[in-house]
N, C-alpha and C positions, 0 to 999 in steps of 0.2 A: 550157231549163234552164242556169242559171249555174254555172260551175265555182267550186268553192271553192278558194281560195288557201291554201297552208299558211302556218304563222307564218314559216317560213325563206323563202318566196317573197315574202311581204309585205314582210319585212325587207329582201331584196335589191332589190325594187323601191324601196323608200324610199332605199336607199343610192344607187342609181342616180340617183334624183330630187335627193338631195343632192349627189352629186358634180358634177351640172350646175350646180346653184347656187353651187358652190365655184368655178367657172370665172369669174375676175374679170378677164381680160384682161391681167393682169401676173403673169408666170411665177412670181414669188417669192411672191405671194399665193396663187397656184394651187397651189404646192408646199406651203406651209405649211398651208393648210386641207385639202388632200388628205392630207396626213400625219396630222393629226388623225382624219380619216375611217377611213384605213387601220389606224391603231394604237389608237385609243382609243374610237370610237365604239359598237362592239358591246358593250363592257363599261361603258359610260358610265349612270349613273343617268338618271331621267327628268329630274330637276332639272338634271343637267349637260347634257344633250341640249337642254334649253330655253335654257340659256345659250348653247349653240353656235348654235342657231337665230337667238337675238337678235343674236349676233356677225354672222350672214350678212346681217342686216337693215341693217347699218352701212355707209356710204358708203365706196368704196374709197380714197379719199384719207385717211380716218380711219384705216381699218385700217392702211394703210401706214406713217403717221406712228406708230402704237401698236406695230406689229411691229417698226419700225426703232428703237423706244426714244426718238423724238423728242418724242413727247407720251404722256400716260397718259389713260385712260378715266376719266371721273368715276364710272363704275359698277364698284364693287370686284369684282363677280363676273364682269363682262367682262374687266376688267384682270387678274384671276387666271387666266382662261382663256387670254388672250394670253401672259401669261409661261409658262404650262405648255406652250403650244404651241411658243413660241420655244425651250424647252428640250428638245424632242424631238429625237433625233438624226436626221440626215439619211438 
């Protein structure tokens, strides 16, 4: 018999999986992406979560330039998310 997971348990498993994906090998990026998970993920809409998942697919060097403000994303949704993450308090 397979055990049924509660919605809360499924959410926690997904959050752990995402936290692993947020580990980029650059402390600054790890902190920024982790901050979003800690403060925004649970109340984010499905569409906002989808944008975050797309952000995680982006190469580290691009993310670094976007978050440091050296470049902007050509995708308005990604750029808006980058800006909102940059504004989260430490």
